[in-house]
ModelCIF file with pLDDT and N, C-alpha, C, O atoms, coordinates in Angstrom:
data_MODEL
#
_entry.id   MODEL 
#
_entity.id                         1 
_entity.type                       polymer 
_entity.pdbx_number_of_molecules   1 
#
_entity_poly.entity_id                      1 
_entity_poly.type                           'polypeptide(L)' 
_entity_poly.nstd_linkage                   no 
_entity_poly.nstd_monomer                   no 
_entity_poly.pdbx_seq_one_letter_code       MDFEGIQNAIKYRTTNGLAEGSVNKLKTIKRTMYGKASFETLRKKLLWSYDLK 
_entity_poly.pdbx_seq_one_letter_code_can   MDFEGIQNAIKYRTTNGLAEGSVNKLKTIKRTMYGKASFETLRKKLLWSYDLK 
_entity_poly.pdbx_strand_id                 A 
#
loop_
_entity_poly_seq.entity_id 
_entity_poly_seq.num 
_entity_poly_seq.mon_id 
_entity_poly_seq.hetero 
1 1  MET n 
1 2  ASP n 
1 3  PHE n 
1 4  GLU n 
1 5  GLY n 
1 6  ILE n 
1 7  GLN n 
1 8  ASN n 
1 9  ALA n 
1 10 ILE n 
1 11 LYS n 
1 12 TYR n 
1 13 ARG n 
1 14 THR n 
1 15 THR n 
1 16 ASN n 
1 17 GLY n 
1 18 LEU n 
1 19 ALA n 
1 20 GLU n 
1 21 GLY n 
1 22 SER n 
1 23 VAL n 
1 24 ASN n 
1 25 LYS n 
1 26 LEU n 
1 27 LYS n 
1 28 THR n 
1 29 ILE n 
1 30 LYS n 
1 31 ARG n 
1 32 THR n 
1 33 MET n 
1 34 TYR n 
1 35 GLY n 
1 36 LYS n 
1 37 ALA n 
1 38 SER n 
1 39 PHE n 
1 40 GLU n 
1 41 THR n 
1 42 LEU n 
1 43 ARG n 
1 44 LYS n 
1 45 LYS n 
1 46 LEU n 
1 47 LEU n 
1 48 TRP n 
1 49 SER n 
1 50 TYR n 
1 51 ASP n 
1 52 LEU n 
1 53 LYS n 
#
_struct_asym.id          A 
_struct_asym.entity_id   1 
#
loop_
_ma_qa_metric.id 
_ma_qa_metric.mode 
_ma_qa_metric.name 
_ma_qa_metric.software_group_id 
_ma_qa_metric.type 
1 global pLDDT . pLDDT 
2 local  pLDDT . pLDDT 
#
_ma_qa_metric_global.metric_id      1 
_ma_qa_metric_global.metric_value   81.74 
_ma_qa_metric_global.model_id       1 
_ma_qa_metric_global.ordinal_id     1 
#
loop_
_ma_qa_metric_local.label_asym_id 
_ma_qa_metric_local.label_comp_id 
_ma_qa_metric_local.label_seq_id 
_ma_qa_metric_local.metric_id 
_ma_qa_metric_local.metric_value 
_ma_qa_metric_local.model_id 
_ma_qa_metric_local.ordinal_id 
A MET 1  2 77.00 1 1  
A ASP 2  2 85.00 1 2  
A PHE 3  2 92.00 1 3  
A GLU 4  2 91.00 1 4  
A GLY 5  2 84.00 1 5  
A ILE 6  2 86.00 1 6  
A GLN 7  2 90.00 1 7  
A ASN 8  2 86.00 1 8  
A ALA 9  2 85.00 1 9  
A ILE 10 2 89.00 1 10 
A LYS 11 2 91.00 1 11 
A TYR 12 2 89.00 1 12 
A ARG 13 2 85.00 1 13 
A THR 14 2 84.00 1 14 
A THR 15 2 80.00 1 15 
A ASN 16 2 80.00 1 16 
A GLY 17 2 80.00 1 17 
A LEU 18 2 78.00 1 18 
A ALA 19 2 80.00 1 19 
A GLU 20 2 82.00 1 20 
A GLY 21 2 82.00 1 21 
A SER 22 2 81.00 1 22 
A VAL 23 2 84.00 1 23 
A ASN 24 2 86.00 1 24 
A LYS 25 2 83.00 1 25 
A LEU 26 2 82.00 1 26 
A LYS 27 2 86.00 1 27 
A THR 28 2 84.00 1 28 
A ILE 29 2 81.00 1 29 
A LYS 30 2 82.00 1 30 
A ARG 31 2 83.00 1 31 
A THR 32 2 81.00 1 32 
A MET 33 2 79.00 1 33 
A TYR 34 2 81.00 1 34 
A GLY 35 2 80.00 1 35 
A LYS 36 2 80.00 1 36 
A ALA 37 2 79.00 1 37 
A SER 38 2 85.00 1 38 
A PHE 39 2 83.00 1 39 
A GLU 40 2 86.00 1 40 
A THR 41 2 85.00 1 41 
A LEU 42 2 81.00 1 42 
A ARG 43 2 83.00 1 43 
A LYS 44 2 84.00 1 44 
A LYS 45 2 81.00 1 45 
A LEU 46 2 79.00 1 46 
A LEU 47 2 83.00 1 47 
A TRP 48 2 82.00 1 48 
A SER 49 2 77.00 1 49 
A TYR 50 2 74.00 1 50 
A ASP 51 2 72.00 1 51 
A LEU 52 2 59.00 1 52 
A LYS 53 2 50.00 1 53 
#
loop_
_atom_site.group_PDB 
_atom_site.id 
_atom_site.type_symbol 
_atom_site.label_atom_id 
_atom_site.label_alt_id 
_atom_site.label_comp_id 
_atom_site.label_asym_id 
_atom_site.label_entity_id 
_atom_site.label_seq_id 
_atom_site.pdbx_PDB_ins_code 
_atom_site.Cartn_x 
_atom_site.Cartn_y 
_atom_site.Cartn_z 
_atom_site.occupancy 
_atom_site.B_iso_or_equiv 
_atom_site.pdbx_formal_charge 
_atom_site.auth_seq_id 
_atom_site.auth_comp_id 
_atom_site.auth_asym_id 
_atom_site.auth_atom_id 
_atom_site.pdbx_PDB_model_num 
ATOM 1   N N  . MET A 1 1  ? 133.633 76.651  -85.876 1.00 77.00 ? 1  MET A N  1 
ATOM 2   C CA . MET A 1 1  ? 133.032 77.306  -84.273 1.00 77.00 ? 1  MET A CA 1 
ATOM 3   C C  . MET A 1 1  ? 134.679 77.321  -83.720 1.00 77.00 ? 1  MET A C  1 
ATOM 4   O O  . MET A 1 1  ? 135.662 76.714  -84.144 1.00 77.00 ? 1  MET A O  1 
ATOM 5   N N  . ASP A 1 2  ? 134.559 78.040  -82.880 1.00 85.00 ? 2  ASP A N  1 
ATOM 6   C CA . ASP A 1 2  ? 135.913 78.541  -81.945 1.00 85.00 ? 2  ASP A CA 1 
ATOM 7   C C  . ASP A 1 2  ? 135.566 77.284  -80.564 1.00 85.00 ? 2  ASP A C  1 
ATOM 8   O O  . ASP A 1 2  ? 135.255 77.758  -79.471 1.00 85.00 ? 2  ASP A O  1 
ATOM 9   N N  . PHE A 1 3  ? 135.620 76.217  -80.668 1.00 92.00 ? 3  PHE A N  1 
ATOM 10  C CA . PHE A 1 3  ? 135.393 75.114  -79.201 1.00 92.00 ? 3  PHE A CA 1 
ATOM 11  C C  . PHE A 1 3  ? 135.854 75.635  -78.366 1.00 92.00 ? 3  PHE A C  1 
ATOM 12  O O  . PHE A 1 3  ? 135.312 75.807  -77.274 1.00 92.00 ? 3  PHE A O  1 
ATOM 13  N N  . GLU A 1 4  ? 137.264 76.109  -78.766 1.00 91.00 ? 4  GLU A N  1 
ATOM 14  C CA . GLU A 1 4  ? 138.084 76.734  -77.137 1.00 91.00 ? 4  GLU A CA 1 
ATOM 15  C C  . GLU A 1 4  ? 137.394 77.958  -76.473 1.00 91.00 ? 4  GLU A C  1 
ATOM 16  O O  . GLU A 1 4  ? 137.072 78.199  -75.310 1.00 91.00 ? 4  GLU A O  1 
ATOM 17  N N  . GLY A 1 5  ? 137.304 78.534  -77.454 1.00 84.00 ? 5  GLY A N  1 
ATOM 18  C CA . GLY A 1 5  ? 136.314 79.869  -76.949 1.00 84.00 ? 5  GLY A CA 1 
ATOM 19  C C  . GLY A 1 5  ? 135.421 80.007  -75.934 1.00 84.00 ? 5  GLY A C  1 
ATOM 20  O O  . GLY A 1 5  ? 135.249 80.731  -74.954 1.00 84.00 ? 5  GLY A O  1 
ATOM 21  N N  . ILE A 1 6  ? 134.728 78.766  -76.666 1.00 86.00 ? 6  ILE A N  1 
ATOM 22  C CA . ILE A 1 6  ? 133.275 78.707  -75.775 1.00 86.00 ? 6  ILE A CA 1 
ATOM 23  C C  . ILE A 1 6  ? 133.895 77.489  -74.471 1.00 86.00 ? 6  ILE A C  1 
ATOM 24  O O  . ILE A 1 6  ? 133.838 77.552  -73.243 1.00 86.00 ? 6  ILE A O  1 
ATOM 25  N N  . GLN A 1 7  ? 134.304 76.739  -75.132 1.00 90.00 ? 7  GLN A N  1 
ATOM 26  C CA . GLN A 1 7  ? 134.552 76.111  -73.500 1.00 90.00 ? 7  GLN A CA 1 
ATOM 27  C C  . GLN A 1 7  ? 135.692 76.904  -72.475 1.00 90.00 ? 7  GLN A C  1 
ATOM 28  O O  . GLN A 1 7  ? 135.979 76.402  -71.388 1.00 90.00 ? 7  GLN A O  1 
ATOM 29  N N  . ASN A 1 8  ? 136.326 78.228  -72.952 1.00 86.00 ? 8  ASN A N  1 
ATOM 30  C CA . ASN A 1 8  ? 137.046 79.021  -72.217 1.00 86.00 ? 8  ASN A CA 1 
ATOM 31  C C  . ASN A 1 8  ? 136.041 80.153  -71.344 1.00 86.00 ? 8  ASN A C  1 
ATOM 32  O O  . ASN A 1 8  ? 136.233 80.975  -70.448 1.00 86.00 ? 8  ASN A O  1 
ATOM 33  N N  . ALA A 1 9  ? 134.842 79.674  -72.174 1.00 85.00 ? 9  ALA A N  1 
ATOM 34  C CA . ALA A 1 9  ? 133.515 80.886  -71.595 1.00 85.00 ? 9  ALA A CA 1 
ATOM 35  C C  . ALA A 1 9  ? 132.671 80.337  -70.358 1.00 85.00 ? 9  ALA A C  1 
ATOM 36  O O  . ALA A 1 9  ? 132.275 80.802  -69.290 1.00 85.00 ? 9  ALA A O  1 
ATOM 37  N N  . ILE A 1 10 ? 132.611 79.427  -70.859 1.00 89.00 ? 10 ILE A N  1 
ATOM 38  C CA . ILE A 1 10 ? 132.200 78.168  -69.613 1.00 89.00 ? 10 ILE A CA 1 
ATOM 39  C C  . ILE A 1 10 ? 133.057 78.186  -67.800 1.00 89.00 ? 10 ILE A C  1 
ATOM 40  O O  . ILE A 1 10 ? 132.882 78.149  -66.582 1.00 89.00 ? 10 ILE A O  1 
ATOM 41  N N  . LYS A 1 11 ? 133.877 78.261  -68.748 1.00 91.00 ? 11 LYS A N  1 
ATOM 42  C CA . LYS A 1 11 ? 135.309 77.107  -67.935 1.00 91.00 ? 11 LYS A CA 1 
ATOM 43  C C  . LYS A 1 11 ? 135.656 78.801  -66.448 1.00 91.00 ? 11 LYS A C  1 
ATOM 44  O O  . LYS A 1 11 ? 135.887 78.704  -65.242 1.00 91.00 ? 11 LYS A O  1 
ATOM 45  N N  . TYR A 1 12 ? 135.541 79.966  -67.248 1.00 89.00 ? 12 TYR A N  1 
ATOM 46  C CA . TYR A 1 12 ? 136.452 80.781  -66.522 1.00 89.00 ? 12 TYR A CA 1 
ATOM 47  C C  . TYR A 1 12 ? 135.226 82.297  -66.323 1.00 89.00 ? 12 TYR A C  1 
ATOM 48  O O  . TYR A 1 12 ? 134.569 82.818  -67.224 1.00 89.00 ? 12 TYR A O  1 
ATOM 49  N N  . ARG A 1 13 ? 135.263 82.696  -64.791 1.00 85.00 ? 13 ARG A N  1 
ATOM 50  C CA . ARG A 1 13 ? 133.896 84.241  -65.228 1.00 85.00 ? 13 ARG A CA 1 
ATOM 51  C C  . ARG A 1 13 ? 134.622 85.078  -65.511 1.00 85.00 ? 13 ARG A C  1 
ATOM 52  O O  . ARG A 1 13 ? 133.945 86.049  -65.848 1.00 85.00 ? 13 ARG A O  1 
ATOM 53  N N  . THR A 1 14 ? 136.214 85.402  -65.613 1.00 84.00 ? 14 THR A N  1 
ATOM 54  C CA . THR A 1 14 ? 136.473 86.552  -66.047 1.00 84.00 ? 14 THR A CA 1 
ATOM 55  C C  . THR A 1 14 ? 136.044 87.311  -67.429 1.00 84.00 ? 14 THR A C  1 
ATOM 56  O O  . THR A 1 14 ? 135.517 86.491  -68.182 1.00 84.00 ? 14 THR A O  1 
ATOM 57  N N  . THR A 1 15 ? 136.093 88.411  -67.909 1.00 80.00 ? 15 THR A N  1 
ATOM 58  C CA . THR A 1 15 ? 135.881 89.106  -68.895 1.00 80.00 ? 15 THR A CA 1 
ATOM 59  C C  . THR A 1 15 ? 136.762 90.028  -69.048 1.00 80.00 ? 15 THR A C  1 
ATOM 60  O O  . THR A 1 15 ? 137.582 90.373  -68.197 1.00 80.00 ? 15 THR A O  1 
ATOM 61  N N  . ASN A 1 16 ? 136.598 90.607  -70.474 1.00 80.00 ? 16 ASN A N  1 
ATOM 62  C CA . ASN A 1 16 ? 137.144 92.121  -71.268 1.00 80.00 ? 16 ASN A CA 1 
ATOM 63  C C  . ASN A 1 16 ? 135.877 92.829  -70.906 1.00 80.00 ? 16 ASN A C  1 
ATOM 64  O O  . ASN A 1 16 ? 135.854 94.022  -70.603 1.00 80.00 ? 16 ASN A O  1 
ATOM 65  N N  . GLY A 1 17 ? 134.976 92.165  -70.941 1.00 80.00 ? 17 GLY A N  1 
ATOM 66  C CA . GLY A 1 17 ? 133.440 93.964  -71.436 1.00 80.00 ? 17 GLY A CA 1 
ATOM 67  C C  . GLY A 1 17 ? 134.025 94.946  -70.549 1.00 80.00 ? 17 GLY A C  1 
ATOM 68  O O  . GLY A 1 17 ? 133.047 95.633  -70.256 1.00 80.00 ? 17 GLY A O  1 
ATOM 69  N N  . LEU A 1 18 ? 135.178 95.510  -69.846 1.00 78.00 ? 18 LEU A N  1 
ATOM 70  C CA . LEU A 1 18 ? 135.156 96.624  -69.326 1.00 78.00 ? 18 LEU A CA 1 
ATOM 71  C C  . LEU A 1 18 ? 135.966 97.450  -70.426 1.00 78.00 ? 18 LEU A C  1 
ATOM 72  O O  . LEU A 1 18 ? 135.600 98.342  -71.191 1.00 78.00 ? 18 LEU A O  1 
ATOM 73  N N  . ALA A 1 19 ? 137.311 96.774  -70.209 1.00 80.00 ? 19 ALA A N  1 
ATOM 74  C CA . ALA A 1 19 ? 138.236 97.190  -71.887 1.00 80.00 ? 19 ALA A CA 1 
ATOM 75  C C  . ALA A 1 19 ? 137.765 96.980  -72.958 1.00 80.00 ? 19 ALA A C  1 
ATOM 76  O O  . ALA A 1 19 ? 138.559 97.318  -73.836 1.00 80.00 ? 19 ALA A O  1 
ATOM 77  N N  . GLU A 1 20 ? 136.627 96.486  -73.438 1.00 82.00 ? 20 GLU A N  1 
ATOM 78  C CA . GLU A 1 20 ? 135.898 96.108  -75.259 1.00 82.00 ? 20 GLU A CA 1 
ATOM 79  C C  . GLU A 1 20 ? 135.007 97.870  -75.140 1.00 82.00 ? 20 GLU A C  1 
ATOM 80  O O  . GLU A 1 20 ? 135.144 98.828  -75.900 1.00 82.00 ? 20 GLU A O  1 
ATOM 81  N N  . GLY A 1 21 ? 134.085 97.738  -73.837 1.00 82.00 ? 21 GLY A N  1 
ATOM 82  C CA . GLY A 1 21 ? 133.601 98.887  -73.854 1.00 82.00 ? 21 GLY A CA 1 
ATOM 83  C C  . GLY A 1 21 ? 134.458 100.911 -73.835 1.00 82.00 ? 21 GLY A C  1 
ATOM 84  O O  . GLY A 1 21 ? 134.120 102.070 -74.077 1.00 82.00 ? 21 GLY A O  1 
ATOM 85  N N  . SER A 1 22 ? 135.620 100.147 -73.388 1.00 81.00 ? 22 SER A N  1 
ATOM 86  C CA . SER A 1 22 ? 136.282 101.535 -73.336 1.00 81.00 ? 22 SER A CA 1 
ATOM 87  C C  . SER A 1 22 ? 137.105 101.584 -75.577 1.00 81.00 ? 22 SER A C  1 
ATOM 88  O O  . SER A 1 22 ? 137.355 102.333 -76.522 1.00 81.00 ? 22 SER A O  1 
ATOM 89  N N  . VAL A 1 23 ? 137.114 100.943 -75.369 1.00 84.00 ? 23 VAL A N  1 
ATOM 90  C CA . VAL A 1 23 ? 137.992 100.891 -76.767 1.00 84.00 ? 23 VAL A CA 1 
ATOM 91  C C  . VAL A 1 23 ? 137.101 101.488 -77.575 1.00 84.00 ? 23 VAL A C  1 
ATOM 92  O O  . VAL A 1 23 ? 137.424 102.506 -78.186 1.00 84.00 ? 23 VAL A O  1 
ATOM 93  N N  . ASN A 1 24 ? 135.214 100.655 -77.753 1.00 86.00 ? 24 ASN A N  1 
ATOM 94  C CA . ASN A 1 24 ? 134.410 101.096 -78.313 1.00 86.00 ? 24 ASN A CA 1 
ATOM 95  C C  . ASN A 1 24 ? 134.046 102.888 -78.411 1.00 86.00 ? 24 ASN A C  1 
ATOM 96  O O  . ASN A 1 24 ? 133.652 103.752 -79.195 1.00 86.00 ? 24 ASN A O  1 
ATOM 97  N N  . LYS A 1 25 ? 134.429 102.712 -77.241 1.00 83.00 ? 25 LYS A N  1 
ATOM 98  C CA . LYS A 1 25 ? 133.855 104.996 -76.650 1.00 83.00 ? 25 LYS A CA 1 
ATOM 99  C C  . LYS A 1 25 ? 135.129 105.324 -76.963 1.00 83.00 ? 25 LYS A C  1 
ATOM 100 O O  . LYS A 1 25 ? 134.906 106.525 -77.115 1.00 83.00 ? 25 LYS A O  1 
ATOM 101 N N  . LEU A 1 26 ? 136.253 105.223 -77.175 1.00 82.00 ? 26 LEU A N  1 
ATOM 102 C CA . LEU A 1 26 ? 137.252 106.147 -77.790 1.00 82.00 ? 26 LEU A CA 1 
ATOM 103 C C  . LEU A 1 26 ? 137.048 105.704 -79.389 1.00 82.00 ? 26 LEU A C  1 
ATOM 104 O O  . LEU A 1 26 ? 137.244 106.762 -79.988 1.00 82.00 ? 26 LEU A O  1 
ATOM 105 N N  . LYS A 1 27 ? 136.765 104.712 -80.342 1.00 86.00 ? 27 LYS A N  1 
ATOM 106 C CA . LYS A 1 27 ? 137.105 104.423 -81.272 1.00 86.00 ? 27 LYS A CA 1 
ATOM 107 C C  . LYS A 1 27 ? 135.236 105.392 -82.278 1.00 86.00 ? 27 LYS A C  1 
ATOM 108 O O  . LYS A 1 27 ? 134.953 105.664 -83.445 1.00 86.00 ? 27 LYS A O  1 
ATOM 109 N N  . THR A 1 28 ? 134.525 105.549 -80.933 1.00 84.00 ? 28 THR A N  1 
ATOM 110 C CA . THR A 1 28 ? 133.433 106.332 -81.637 1.00 84.00 ? 28 THR A CA 1 
ATOM 111 C C  . THR A 1 28 ? 133.829 107.758 -81.721 1.00 84.00 ? 28 THR A C  1 
ATOM 112 O O  . THR A 1 28 ? 133.483 108.506 -82.635 1.00 84.00 ? 28 THR A O  1 
ATOM 113 N N  . ILE A 1 29 ? 134.531 108.071 -80.777 1.00 81.00 ? 29 ILE A N  1 
ATOM 114 C CA . ILE A 1 29 ? 135.094 109.767 -80.547 1.00 81.00 ? 29 ILE A CA 1 
ATOM 115 C C  . ILE A 1 29 ? 135.671 109.923 -81.766 1.00 81.00 ? 29 ILE A C  1 
ATOM 116 O O  . ILE A 1 29 ? 135.276 110.732 -82.605 1.00 81.00 ? 29 ILE A O  1 
ATOM 117 N N  . LYS A 1 30 ? 136.870 108.959 -81.940 1.00 82.00 ? 30 LYS A N  1 
ATOM 118 C CA . LYS A 1 30 ? 137.843 109.528 -83.041 1.00 82.00 ? 30 LYS A CA 1 
ATOM 119 C C  . LYS A 1 30 ? 137.249 109.219 -84.295 1.00 82.00 ? 30 LYS A C  1 
ATOM 120 O O  . LYS A 1 30 ? 137.953 109.303 -85.301 1.00 82.00 ? 30 LYS A O  1 
ATOM 121 N N  . ARG A 1 31 ? 135.800 108.800 -84.404 1.00 83.00 ? 31 ARG A N  1 
ATOM 122 C CA . ARG A 1 31 ? 135.619 108.476 -85.947 1.00 83.00 ? 31 ARG A CA 1 
ATOM 123 C C  . ARG A 1 31 ? 135.027 110.058 -85.912 1.00 83.00 ? 31 ARG A C  1 
ATOM 124 O O  . ARG A 1 31 ? 135.091 110.906 -86.802 1.00 83.00 ? 31 ARG A O  1 
ATOM 125 N N  . THR A 1 32 ? 134.499 110.142 -84.726 1.00 81.00 ? 32 THR A N  1 
ATOM 126 C CA . THR A 1 32 ? 133.675 112.022 -85.156 1.00 81.00 ? 32 THR A CA 1 
ATOM 127 C C  . THR A 1 32 ? 134.320 112.146 -85.535 1.00 81.00 ? 32 THR A C  1 
ATOM 128 O O  . THR A 1 32 ? 134.031 112.032 -86.726 1.00 81.00 ? 32 THR A O  1 
ATOM 129 N N  . MET A 1 33 ? 135.686 112.450 -85.398 1.00 79.00 ? 33 MET A N  1 
ATOM 130 C CA . MET A 1 33 ? 136.234 113.665 -85.090 1.00 79.00 ? 33 MET A CA 1 
ATOM 131 C C  . MET A 1 33 ? 137.241 113.823 -86.259 1.00 79.00 ? 33 MET A C  1 
ATOM 132 O O  . MET A 1 33 ? 137.935 114.811 -86.498 1.00 79.00 ? 33 MET A O  1 
ATOM 133 N N  . TYR A 1 34 ? 137.178 112.574 -86.984 1.00 81.00 ? 34 TYR A N  1 
ATOM 134 C CA . TYR A 1 34 ? 138.102 112.613 -88.093 1.00 81.00 ? 34 TYR A CA 1 
ATOM 135 C C  . TYR A 1 34 ? 138.109 113.289 -88.936 1.00 81.00 ? 34 TYR A C  1 
ATOM 136 O O  . TYR A 1 34 ? 137.139 113.580 -89.635 1.00 81.00 ? 34 TYR A O  1 
ATOM 137 N N  . GLY A 1 35 ? 139.341 113.722 -89.051 1.00 80.00 ? 35 GLY A N  1 
ATOM 138 C CA . GLY A 1 35 ? 139.943 114.735 -89.740 1.00 80.00 ? 35 GLY A CA 1 
ATOM 139 C C  . GLY A 1 35 ? 139.552 116.533 -89.444 1.00 80.00 ? 35 GLY A C  1 
ATOM 140 O O  . GLY A 1 35 ? 139.955 117.455 -90.154 1.00 80.00 ? 35 GLY A O  1 
ATOM 141 N N  . LYS A 1 36 ? 138.932 116.626 -88.574 1.00 80.00 ? 36 LYS A N  1 
ATOM 142 C CA . LYS A 1 36 ? 138.573 118.121 -87.518 1.00 80.00 ? 36 LYS A CA 1 
ATOM 143 C C  . LYS A 1 36 ? 139.068 118.578 -86.559 1.00 80.00 ? 36 LYS A C  1 
ATOM 144 O O  . LYS A 1 36 ? 138.664 119.660 -86.133 1.00 80.00 ? 36 LYS A O  1 
ATOM 145 N N  . ALA A 1 37 ? 140.341 117.721 -85.780 1.00 79.00 ? 37 ALA A N  1 
ATOM 146 C CA . ALA A 1 37 ? 140.532 117.750 -85.159 1.00 79.00 ? 37 ALA A CA 1 
ATOM 147 C C  . ALA A 1 37 ? 142.387 117.792 -85.008 1.00 79.00 ? 37 ALA A C  1 
ATOM 148 O O  . ALA A 1 37 ? 143.117 117.491 -85.953 1.00 79.00 ? 37 ALA A O  1 
ATOM 149 N N  . SER A 1 38 ? 142.754 118.098 -84.039 1.00 85.00 ? 38 SER A N  1 
ATOM 150 C CA . SER A 1 38 ? 144.227 117.535 -83.909 1.00 85.00 ? 38 SER A CA 1 
ATOM 151 C C  . SER A 1 38 ? 144.965 116.504 -82.531 1.00 85.00 ? 38 SER A C  1 
ATOM 152 O O  . SER A 1 38 ? 144.196 116.640 -81.579 1.00 85.00 ? 38 SER A O  1 
ATOM 153 N N  . PHE A 1 39 ? 145.918 115.743 -82.205 1.00 83.00 ? 39 PHE A N  1 
ATOM 154 C CA . PHE A 1 39 ? 145.551 114.609 -81.910 1.00 83.00 ? 39 PHE A CA 1 
ATOM 155 C C  . PHE A 1 39 ? 145.525 115.302 -80.372 1.00 83.00 ? 39 PHE A C  1 
ATOM 156 O O  . PHE A 1 39 ? 144.894 114.411 -79.804 1.00 83.00 ? 39 PHE A O  1 
ATOM 157 N N  . GLU A 1 40 ? 145.786 116.270 -79.358 1.00 86.00 ? 40 GLU A N  1 
ATOM 158 C CA . GLU A 1 40 ? 145.443 116.707 -78.872 1.00 86.00 ? 40 GLU A CA 1 
ATOM 159 C C  . GLU A 1 40 ? 144.397 117.010 -77.948 1.00 86.00 ? 40 GLU A C  1 
ATOM 160 O O  . GLU A 1 40 ? 144.239 116.859 -76.737 1.00 86.00 ? 40 GLU A O  1 
ATOM 161 N N  . THR A 1 41 ? 143.472 117.670 -79.263 1.00 85.00 ? 41 THR A N  1 
ATOM 162 C CA . THR A 1 41 ? 142.099 118.120 -78.932 1.00 85.00 ? 41 THR A CA 1 
ATOM 163 C C  . THR A 1 41 ? 141.433 116.512 -78.720 1.00 85.00 ? 41 THR A C  1 
ATOM 164 O O  . THR A 1 41 ? 140.935 116.383 -77.602 1.00 85.00 ? 41 THR A O  1 
ATOM 165 N N  . LEU A 1 42 ? 141.342 115.312 -79.572 1.00 81.00 ? 42 LEU A N  1 
ATOM 166 C CA . LEU A 1 42 ? 140.703 114.110 -78.682 1.00 81.00 ? 42 LEU A CA 1 
ATOM 167 C C  . LEU A 1 42 ? 141.408 113.924 -78.089 1.00 81.00 ? 42 LEU A C  1 
ATOM 168 O O  . LEU A 1 42 ? 140.722 113.095 -77.490 1.00 81.00 ? 42 LEU A O  1 
ATOM 169 N N  . ARG A 1 43 ? 142.749 113.881 -77.322 1.00 83.00 ? 43 ARG A N  1 
ATOM 170 C CA . ARG A 1 43 ? 142.951 113.306 -76.277 1.00 83.00 ? 43 ARG A CA 1 
ATOM 171 C C  . ARG A 1 43 ? 142.296 113.982 -75.106 1.00 83.00 ? 43 ARG A C  1 
ATOM 172 O O  . ARG A 1 43 ? 142.380 113.347 -74.055 1.00 83.00 ? 43 ARG A O  1 
ATOM 173 N N  . LYS A 1 44 ? 141.642 115.166 -75.055 1.00 84.00 ? 44 LYS A N  1 
ATOM 174 C CA . LYS A 1 44 ? 141.547 116.399 -73.951 1.00 84.00 ? 44 LYS A CA 1 
ATOM 175 C C  . LYS A 1 44 ? 139.789 115.882 -74.705 1.00 84.00 ? 44 LYS A C  1 
ATOM 176 O O  . LYS A 1 44 ? 139.214 115.229 -73.834 1.00 84.00 ? 44 LYS A O  1 
ATOM 177 N N  . LYS A 1 45 ? 139.331 115.946 -75.359 1.00 81.00 ? 45 LYS A N  1 
ATOM 178 C CA . LYS A 1 45 ? 138.060 115.665 -75.864 1.00 81.00 ? 45 LYS A CA 1 
ATOM 179 C C  . LYS A 1 45 ? 137.603 114.001 -74.978 1.00 81.00 ? 45 LYS A C  1 
ATOM 180 O O  . LYS A 1 45 ? 136.551 113.762 -74.384 1.00 81.00 ? 45 LYS A O  1 
ATOM 181 N N  . LEU A 1 46 ? 138.582 113.245 -75.138 1.00 79.00 ? 46 LEU A N  1 
ATOM 182 C CA . LEU A 1 46 ? 138.557 112.009 -74.426 1.00 79.00 ? 46 LEU A CA 1 
ATOM 183 C C  . LEU A 1 46 ? 138.261 111.951 -73.152 1.00 79.00 ? 46 LEU A C  1 
ATOM 184 O O  . LEU A 1 46 ? 137.256 111.529 -72.580 1.00 79.00 ? 46 LEU A O  1 
ATOM 185 N N  . LEU A 1 47 ? 139.729 112.654 -72.565 1.00 83.00 ? 47 LEU A N  1 
ATOM 186 C CA . LEU A 1 47 ? 140.001 112.524 -70.884 1.00 83.00 ? 47 LEU A CA 1 
ATOM 187 C C  . LEU A 1 47 ? 138.352 113.251 -70.728 1.00 83.00 ? 47 LEU A C  1 
ATOM 188 O O  . LEU A 1 47 ? 137.705 112.739 -69.815 1.00 83.00 ? 47 LEU A O  1 
ATOM 189 N N  . TRP A 1 48 ? 137.864 113.997 -71.251 1.00 82.00 ? 48 TRP A N  1 
ATOM 190 C CA . TRP A 1 48 ? 136.638 115.316 -70.379 1.00 82.00 ? 48 TRP A CA 1 
ATOM 191 C C  . TRP A 1 48 ? 135.583 114.304 -70.146 1.00 82.00 ? 48 TRP A C  1 
ATOM 192 O O  . TRP A 1 48 ? 134.876 114.171 -69.148 1.00 82.00 ? 48 TRP A O  1 
ATOM 193 N N  . SER A 1 49 ? 135.601 113.489 -71.438 1.00 77.00 ? 49 SER A N  1 
ATOM 194 C CA . SER A 1 49 ? 134.117 111.842 -71.172 1.00 77.00 ? 49 SER A CA 1 
ATOM 195 C C  . SER A 1 49 ? 134.805 111.318 -70.022 1.00 77.00 ? 49 SER A C  1 
ATOM 196 O O  . SER A 1 49 ? 134.232 111.417 -68.936 1.00 77.00 ? 49 SER A O  1 
ATOM 197 N N  . TYR A 1 50 ? 135.993 110.751 -70.084 1.00 74.00 ? 50 TYR A N  1 
ATOM 198 C CA . TYR A 1 50 ? 135.782 109.964 -68.802 1.00 74.00 ? 50 TYR A CA 1 
ATOM 199 C C  . TYR A 1 50 ? 135.721 110.961 -67.225 1.00 74.00 ? 50 TYR A C  1 
ATOM 200 O O  . TYR A 1 50 ? 135.612 110.366 -66.153 1.00 74.00 ? 50 TYR A O  1 
ATOM 201 N N  . ASP A 1 51 ? 135.807 112.539 -67.281 1.00 72.00 ? 51 ASP A N  1 
ATOM 202 C CA . ASP A 1 51 ? 135.905 112.863 -66.483 1.00 72.00 ? 51 ASP A CA 1 
ATOM 203 C C  . ASP A 1 51 ? 137.147 112.851 -65.645 1.00 72.00 ? 51 ASP A C  1 
ATOM 204 O O  . ASP A 1 51 ? 137.047 113.120 -64.448 1.00 72.00 ? 51 ASP A O  1 
ATOM 205 N N  . LEU A 1 52 ? 138.685 112.466 -66.347 1.00 59.00 ? 52 LEU A N  1 
ATOM 206 C CA . LEU A 1 52 ? 139.320 112.471 -65.836 1.00 59.00 ? 52 LEU A CA 1 
ATOM 207 C C  . LEU A 1 52 ? 140.791 113.690 -66.184 1.00 59.00 ? 52 LEU A C  1 
ATOM 208 O O  . LEU A 1 52 ? 141.977 113.517 -66.467 1.00 59.00 ? 52 LEU A O  1 
ATOM 209 N N  . LYS A 1 53 ? 140.116 114.625 -66.023 1.00 50.00 ? 53 LYS A N  1 
ATOM 210 C CA . LYS A 1 53 ? 140.529 115.895 -66.400 1.00 50.00 ? 53 LYS A CA 1 
ATOM 211 C C  . LYS A 1 53 ? 141.776 115.727 -65.200 1.00 50.00 ? 53 LYS A C  1 
ATOM 212 O O  . LYS A 1 53 ? 142.584 116.638 -65.018 1.00 50.00 ? 53 LYS A O  1 
#
């Protein structure tokens, strides 16, 4: 087991959940578009999904 990780989870209140969610969203979009589009299309779709135009 990862005892150090468990101790840190109890000791600190910070989390990387927001970053993990963003990475998961990116990977899902990338996986669905694999072999179908260019990097530029992937970039536009990702920005559109976050409404960052």
